[in-house]
N, C-alpha and C positions, 0 to 999 in steps of 0.2 A: 459833800462828805456826810458820812453817817456814823453814829456812835452805837457801840454795843456795850451794855453793862449787865452784869449778873447780880441778882438780889435773891440769894437763897435758891429757891427752886423756880424763880422767874428770870427771864431774860428780857431786857428792855432794848428795843429798837427805836432810836431817835433820829428823825430827819427833820431838820428845821425845828418847827414848833410842835410836830406831831410825834406821838409815841404809840407803840404797839407792844403789848405784853404777851409773851408766849410761854406757856409751861414748858420746862425743860423736857418733860415727858413727851410733849408734842414735837420737839426738836429732835428729829431722827435723820441725821446724815447718812446712816447706815453704810452702804458700800461706796458712796460717792463723796467727792471732796468738797463740793459746794452745795450749800442749801440756798435755793433761790425763793425768796418770799416776794410775792406781789403785794404792794401796799398802795393804796390811794392816799395821797396826802396833799390837800389844798390844790386840786386840779392837776396833780402830778402822780405818775406812777413810777415807783423806784424799784429796781431790781436789786436786792441785798444778798450778800454772800459771805462765805468763808468761815468754816468751822475752826480754822486754825488761828483766828484772830484772838489776841490775848484777851484776858478777862476784863480789862478796860482798855480799849484801844480804838483805833480809827481805820477805816478802810475806804477805798474808793469803789463804789458800785458802778453799774452801767450808767451811761449818760441819761439823765431824766428826760422823759418825753411828756409834752403837754397833751393831755387826753381828757375826754369826758369821763364821768364816773360809770364804768361798765357794770360794776357790781350791783349798785341800787337799780340801775336800768334793767339788768337781766334777772335779778333776783326778786326785787321788790315791786318794780313798777308794772303796771298792766301793759300789754302790747300797745304800740302806737296806733292811733287810729288811721294813720297814713298807710299802715301795712294791710292793704287790701288785695284782693285777687287781681286788680288791675295794675298793681305796682309790682313789677317783676323783680325789683331790686329788694323786696321787703325782707328776704332772708339772708341777704349778704351785706346789708347796710351796716350791721354790727361790726364789720371789719374796719370801719373808720375809727373804732376804739378797740381797746384790748379786750379779748374775750374773757368772760368771768371764770371759766373753769368749772370745777364740779362741786363747789361748796363754799362755805364761809371762809373768810380770809385766813384764819389760823390753819386751815387744812389745805390751803391752795398752794401747791408747790409748782415750780417751774425750773427747767433747765435750759442752758444755752448750748447750741451746737459747739462741740469741741472743748467744753469746759466741765461737763458733768455727765454722769451716767443717769439714764432714766430709770427710776425705781417704781415699784408698785404705787407709790403715792404721788407720783408726778402726774399732773393733769395736762400740762402744756410743755411742749418743746419748741423753744424760740430759735429762729435763724440768728446766727451771729451777725453783728454789724458788718464784718468783713464779707461774709457770704452775700448778705442782702445788697451791699453796695455794688457787687459784681454781677448780680442777677439781672435777667431780662425784665423781670417783674419785681422791683426792689421794695415794694411797700404795699400795704393795703390800699393806699390811696391811688396808686397806679393801677392796681387791679380793678378797683371800683370804676375809675375813669374809662378803662378799656371795656369792662363788662357792660357799663351802662350804655356805651355807644353801640356794642354789639346786639343789645336788646332793642334799643330805641331806633337804630339805623343799621339793621343787619345787611341791607344791600351795600351801603357804602363800606361798612367794616370789612366785609368778606371780599368785596371788590379790591380794596386795597391790598389785601393779602394775596389774592389771586393774581394781581398785577405784577407780583414779584417773579412770576413763572413765565415761560414762553408760550404765547398763543399765536398760532398761525392767523386766526381771525378772532377778534374780541367778541364777546358775548353781547347779546342785545338786551332789550328791556321788556319786561322786568328782569331784574337779576334772579329773582326766584319766584316761584308760584307754588301754592300748596293747598290741599284740602285734607285735614286730618279728621274731619267730622263725617262719619259714615252716613249721618242723617241727611247730609247735603249732597250726596252723590259719591262717585268713585273716589277713592283715596289716591291722591297724586302728589308727588313732591318732585319738583325740578329746580336745579341750580345751574346757572351760567349756560342755559340752553342757547344754542346758536354759536357758542364759543368753540373753536377748533383748536385741538391740541393733541399731545401725546405724552403719556406719563413716563414711558421709557425715555423719551427724548429729554424730559426734564430731569429725570434721574441721572442720566449719563451724559449725553451730548452737551447739554446746557452747563453742567458743572465742569466739563473739560474745557469748554469755551471760556469759562471764568477762571482758568488757570489751575484746575485741580486734577489734571490728567495724570500726573505721577503720584498723586496721593493714593495711599492704600484704601481701596473700597472694601474689600473683604480679606479678613484673616480667617483661615479654616484651620480648626483643630480636630484631628481625627480621633477615633475611638481609642487607639493606642497612644499613650504618652510618646511624644517625639515625632508623631506623624502630623505634618502640618503643611500649609501652603498659603499663598496670598495672591491677590490680583489687584493691580492698580485700576483706577477708573478707566484708563486707556485700554488696558488688557480686558477688563470686564466688558467694555463696549464691543471689542473685537469678538470675544466669545459669544456674546448675545447675538451679533450680526450673523455669524456663521450658523447658529441654530435657527435663527429666523429665516435665513435663505433656504435651509433645508426644508423647513415647514412649508414654505411657499412652493418649493419644488415638488413636494408630495401632495399638493393640492389644497393646503389650508389657505383660506381666505378670510377676509374681514367678517367677523360675526360667527365664524365657525368655532366649535368648542374643542379644547385639547385637555384631556385628563392627565394630571401629573401625579404619579405614585412613586415618590423618591424620598429617601432618607435625607438627613441634613448634610448633603454634599454641596459644594459650591454650584453644582449643576441644578440644583433646585431654584434658587433665585434667578440663575441664568435662564432657565426654562420659562419662569414667570415673565421676566422682562422681554424675552424673545417673542412670546405671545402678544404682549402688549404692544410691542414695536410694530407688528403687522395687523393690529386690530382684531386678533383672535382673542377668544374669551377662555381663560384658563380656569380649570376647576382642580384645585390641588386636593388630593385625598390623603389624609394621614397614613403614612406607611406603616400601619399596624392594624388597620381595619382588615376584617376578614374578607374572604373572596366574595361571600354573599353580599356584604355591605358595599364593596367595591362595584359589584355587578349592578346593584340598584342604582348607583350614581351614574354608571355608564349608560344604562338603559334610559335614564331620565334625560340626560343632557346630550346623548348621541354624539360623542366626539369623533372627529376625523382621525386622530392619533392618540394613542396612549403612551406616555413616556415613564419608564420605570428603570430599575437597575437589577442585576441578577440576584444580589443578596446584600445584607448589611450585617455588620457585627455590632451589637449593642452590649457593652460590657463583655462578658465571656460568651454570650449567646449569639448564635448565627440564625438570622431570619431569611428564609429563602423567598424574597419578594417576587421573583419572576414566577415561582410556582403559584403563588396567590393570584397574580395577574392572569396567568393561563387559565386558572379555574374560573376566574370571574369572566374572561372573555368567552369561555366555552358556555357558561350559563347565559351570558347575554345573547350569544348567537342562538342558543336554544329557544330563547324567548323572542327571536325575530330581529335582533340587531347585531350585526357582525362588524367588528372594527378591522380595517384593512392593514393598518400600520401600527406596530409596536416597537418603538425606539427604545433600545435597552443599553444602558451604561454599564460597562464592565467594572465592577467594584472588586478589584483583584485582591484587596486585603481581606475580603470576606469569602470569595468563591472564585475558583478559576473558570476561565471561559469554556474550557472543555467539558466541565461538569454541569453546565447550564442547559437545561432542556430548551429545545429549539423548535420553532415551527417555520420551515422555509416558506418564503413568499410573503410572510406577514412580519416576521421579526428581523430587526436590523440593529447591528452593533453601532452604538454612538460613536466610538472611537474610529470605526472603519469609514464613516461617511462625513461627519461634521467638519473635520479638518480640511476636507477637500473644497469647502464652500468659501466665497470671498468674505473678508473681514469688514466689509462695509455693507450696509443694507439700507435702502430707502425706507422712510418713515411713513406709515399709513396714518395720516391725519384723521382724527376722529372727532365727532361732536362730544361735547361735555356730557350729554346724556346717553351716549353710546355705552353698552355694557363693557366692563373691564373684567370682572371675574364672577364665578359662582362658587359658593362655599356652602356645603351641605352641613346642616346641624341636625341633631336628633329631634324628632317630633314625638308629641305624646301619643300620636296614633301609630307609631312604629315606622311610618314612612318618612324618611329624611326630607327636610325642608331645604330647598335650593335658594339661599339668600343671594340675591343679585345686587351687586354695586356697580355704579357707573363711573365714569372717568373723571370728569372735572371737579365736582364737589368733593368726592373722595380724595383726589390728589390734594386739593387745598386744605382740607381738614386734617388729614394725617400729617401733612408736613407741619401745620401749625401746632397741632397737639404735641407732636414730638419735640418741637423747638421749645415750647414754653413749659411743658410738664416736666421735662428733664433739665430744663435750663441749659440746653445744648450749646456748647462752644466748639469752634472748629478744631481745637486741640484735643478734644475728648476722643477716647476710644470706648465704644459702646458695645455692650453684650446683653442680649436678650436670650434667656435659656429656652424660649418656646420654639416649637417645631412650626415650620411653614404650612403644615397641614391644618393649623388653626388660625383664627382671625389675628391673633397677636403676631404670628409669623408673617402675615401679609403686611399688616399696618406698621409693625414696629420691629421687624427684622429686615424687611425688604424696602417698602415704599417710603415710609416716613423718614427713616434714616438717610437713604440715598437722595431723597429729595432735598435734604439738608447737607449734602456732600460729606456725610459722616463716614468714619471708619468703623465697620461692623465686624464683630467676631461671630462666626458660625461654627457650632460644635456638634459633631456627629454623635458623640458617645453619651454614656450615662453619667450623672452627677456624682455617683458613688463608686465609679470605677477608675482605677484599681482600688481606690479607697475614698473615704468621704471627704478628703481634702482636695479633690480634684478641681472643684470650682475655684478655690483660692489659688491653687497652682496656676490655673489659666489666667486668673486676674493679675497675678505677679508677672507672668510670662509676657502678656501682651500690654501690661500696664492699663488695665481696664479702669476707666474713671466713672463710667455709669453702668450699673448692674441691675437688671430687671428680671424678676423671677416670680415664682408662684409661692403663696403661703404653705402649700403642701410641701414643697421642697425645703422651705425654711423650717418647718416643724420636723421633717425628716432628718435634717442635718443637726438640729438641736438635740435629737434623740442620741445621736452618735457621740456627742461630748464636744466641749469646747476646744480640746487639743487639736482637733483636725483644722480649726480655724486659726488658732493663735501660732501655729507653727509657720505660718506664712505672714508676710508683710502687710499686704493689702493697703499700702500707703497711697497708692494711686487712686483709690476710690474717693469719689466726690459726691455722688448722688446714687441712692438706692431706689428701687421700684418694686411694687407688688402688684400682681395681677391674677385674675381668675376666680377669686372668691374673697369674702371678707377675711382679713387678717386679724386673728384674736390679739388682744393687747399684749399678752406675755410673749407671743412669737414676735410681735412688733418691737418690744423692748430688746429681745435677744438679738434680733437683726440689727437694731440701732446701736446697742451697747457694744456688742461683740464684733460683729462683722464690720460695722462702720466706725468702730472706736468712738461712738457718740459724736462723730464729726460730721456724718452724712444725713441730710434730710431724706425722708422716705416718701416717694410719690406712690401713695396707696390709691391706685386707680380703679374707678368703677366704669365699666363700659361693657359692651356686648358685641357678638358677631354682627348683629343687626345695625348697631350704631356706627360701625366703621372706625371709630376712635374714641378717645377719652371723653366722658361726659361730666363726671365729678371727680376732681383730682386736686391734691395740693399742687401749688406752684412754689417750687423751692426758693426760699428767700422772701416770700411775699407775706406770710403770716404764720402764727404759731400753729403747730400740729398737735392733735390729740391722738395718742396711740390707738389704732383701730378704726379711726374715722377717715373717710374719703374727703372729708372737709367741704369744699365749695364747688359750685358748678363752673365748668370751662366756659370760655367765651361763647356766647350765642346760645347757650343751653339754658332752658327754663324748666327746671325740675319742679314738680308739685307733688304733695303727698295727699291722696284722697282717701275717703272712707268707702265702705262697701257700696254706698249709693252714688259714688263718683263726685261727692262734694269736697272741694279743696278744704284742707284743715290748716289753720294758721298756727304759728308759733311752735312751741315744743309739742311733739305728737309722734304717733306712729301710724302707719298705714301702708297704702299700695303706692309704689313709686311710678309716677307717669311724667311724661314730658309734653309740654304745650309748645306748639309752633315747631317748624322743622329746623334742621341744621344741615350744612352741606354734605356731611359724611353719611347721612341716613341712607339705608337701603331703599330701594325703589319698589321691589315686589319679591314674591317667591316665584322662582322660574316655573312658568307654565301653570301657575295656580294663584292667580291674583285674588280670587275669592277667599282662599285660605289665609292669604296675607291680610286681608281686611278683617276676617273673622278672628284670627289669632291675636292681632296687635291693636286693633282699633275699634272692635265692637264692645269690649267689656266696659269701656269708659269713653263714649263718643266725644270727639273733640280733642282727645289726647293719644298720644302713643303710650301703650301700656307695656311696661318693661317685664312684667311678671315677677318682679322682685319686691319684697318688703323693705321698708325703710323707716328709720326713726330720725327726727331732727331734734337736737337739744336746744336749750334755751339761748345758745349763742348762734344758732343757725347752722351748726355743723351737721352733716348728714352721716348717718351710720347705717350701712347696709346690713340687713338681718337674713339674707338668703332668699332663695326662691319662695314664692308664695306657696308653692306646693310642698315646701320644706317647713311651712308653718304648721305647728301641731295644736290642735284645739282640745285642751284638757279642762273639762268641767266649765267650758265657757271662756277659759283664759287662752288667748292666742300667744303662743310661745315660739319664737323663731329658733330653729335648730341651732343656728350659729351662736346664739346666746348661751344655750346650754353647753355646747361644745367648748366655748370660751371658758366657761366656769369650770368644767372638768379639766381642761388643759392647764388651768392656773394651779392645779395641785402639783406639787413638785415631783410626784412619782408618775404622772400621767404624761406621756409623750404626744399622744394624739388621740382624738376622739371624733366619732361620727354618730350623729343622732338621727333616728327615724321615729316615726309615729306607728303605733300598732292599735288595733281595735281593743277597746276596753268596755265591758259590759255596763259599767257604772259611770265612768268618766267620759265615754265617747271615744276618746283616744288616750293612750298612755305613752310614755317616753321610754324609748328603748335605746340604750347607749352602747356602742361598740367602743371599747377602750384599749388602747395599746400603751403598755407601760414602758417607763425608761429602762434601757438596757440593764439587766442584772436584777431588777425588781421581781419578786415572786408574787403570784396571785395569792390573795388571802381574803377571808371573809372580813377581817378587820378593815383591810384597804377598801373593800367593796363599800362597806358602811361609811368609811371616811369620805370616799368620792361622792356618795349620795348627800352626805352632810354638807359637803363643800357647795354643791348645787343649791341646797336648801338655804344655806347661809347667804350665798351671793344673789340669788334670784327670788327664792321663796319656796314654801313647802309645796305649792302647786306645781313647781317645775322639777320636782325630785323624780329621777328615773325609776320606772317600775322594775327595770332589768339592766344589770351591768353585764354585758357579754364580753369576756376577755378576748382580745384580738391580737395575735402575734403580728398581724399585718392587716391592712385594709385593701379591698379590691380597687385598684386604681388603673386607669389607662396609662399608656407610656408617657403621656404628658403630665401625669400626676393628678388628674381628676378622679375624685372618689366616685365610684359607680354606686349611687345611693339606691338605685333601682334594685340591685342585687341584694344589698343589705335589708331593703323592705321585704323582700321575698324570704330571706333567711329568717328575719324577726317574725314574720307571719307564718312561718314553716310551710311556705308554698314552694317547696324545693323542686317540684316538677315544672315550675314556671320561671326558672333562673334566666333562660334566654341565651343569647350569644355571649360568651365570655372570652372570645378570641382576641378582643382588643385589650385585654388586661395585661399589665406588665408582668404579672405572675399569677396565672390562673389557679395555681395550687392553693393560694390563699383561701379561695372559696371552700375547698374541701376542709381546710383546717378550721375555718369558722363554723362549719356545719358540725364538725366533730366536737367543738367546744360549746355548742348551743345549750346544753344542759348543765354545764359545769358551774 
């Protein structure tokens, strides 16, 4: 029991023999019903609540938990001497106790899932007792137990997880081998080598054998509302086998490449699984890349077959994909490599067959041939280190990098990360808004979910078509319980207004997720408070194409979250922050994010260019994988991603992460979105140039410009104040929502003749609008 009494302008909180006095001015429940105060009292932490309590009354708070004193440890005490570079647990040990938050006790607020809204003053969001009790990882202690084993005994830890899948032949010893130090020779990573398996078999056949044959594997939602479909695991296996048999019939063999240039039809994951079934290496290219970009990828991996469709409708716009493929194949042929087979799916909702351009002898209609093949297909058993897929990412030199992932380690890692990071249960319906043209669509639309026998929603259309409520309409329609999306989409939907969210129930939602870039705290709170009704934890994941799966991520139910923080490392991941000399930094700090030691999902090389692989990722800081990202770690050990290192601006010697400035700008109530780049400055070296999109209906004004600059000065400091606020009706984004900062840098520096290819933008006209507003 606890007692509250008011004494004039003071409020007394009494627990047992301890008291805490708080000024009523500091007691600001604002929009939410409960004020949660964290107070240490004689080796106990008490969560106190309820602004509706009478002026002299009693209430029952959360059950006290016996814990150490995290406040004095984190705020007052020097780092423990045991926190050395040899102790990989040094930055997660604080999870054994409650994190301290962002300041002194009177300023420390906390909310509990399902009971309060997170406000600007809330530092911690706690899982409810009910959520934690049901979670796979119900406590910090359980996480620490598993994390410690994953670091001290990685071979045993990952072997136990790998054993949950089917292996035709078990791997040998050692379970893994690695060299991440370029000074010691060739960079090499291997996991489960000698083990024979097949990821398609484990996604489909194994789940059917376990009794999930009639469970829905895929729900498909078309561009137009009311256009939909579904496949059970049995039906999906049959479709995959038919395509696999066709590919074998046209000469595709184990190790051959197949390029897939499809929109988000069910045929896209079907094509990926069909390649995996026969040991072919798929290379999915986002169906929005230009003909030139597609041709580059075709010429690099030299596929036996290209799979596409005639067209796709995204929102109200029709994109003629087959025309793009035709141009890419022509360019590739001119450069010495001709593709003999182009399998084309007729997407009749976008374009009639008769209006599709055709090359006889090369082009084949999917619907004309695939259904003629048997619905069973033998599995090609492959070694764990045999290649599974190539995925090309943008390179700083302009030439795309072919990231190569192998089968066994990737299979084990994506399955485990999906299960634990989303607290997946067999009753969940899962929807990730990403396209399979990106790594998120590989790991967390196709492989990770299906390896866990999940039901997955695949969406062909645009999230704002026919209006900005489409996402929540889909959530209600399929009773989606896990929703995983990008901060860019969150901010975009924020801008459109709350009414598009609140008109739908969303009661099925249980866990939310964020991917692609750091999510600023204000967007995090909107996502948590409005979309999730303050019921749903947010798995704010950090990872990369190269890592294969989540690296730093909250585990729902395990520990308190801080809005905007990716929190703690996943099992087996040893993140370190280093300075410019490559020296690990202890405790609270900022620097370059690296990873020491390997993990099963790590990529093995860049296709055809291992030297570039070593130079790009392992030469900057020998002995580590260098992520290319900046990162801060707070006094509680929580990790905060600050964006790409090349998105760090050096202003008069101050290194400022663009994400930090963007977050400050977006915290202004009239700013919907912001993107920050650096420009040359004759005095400061670099200046900060901010592109700002305002909330709908707000007009540009000089007063607002000054207000935005003042907001940054106040939140970060005068050194971070933007030199220029560039009004932006929209920002140049790819169709997946990624902001093309390369284009913004060229506009900011007035290098307008060097804008490059803008064909992958969702709306290329935005570039012209930004140029027109450059001097406004």
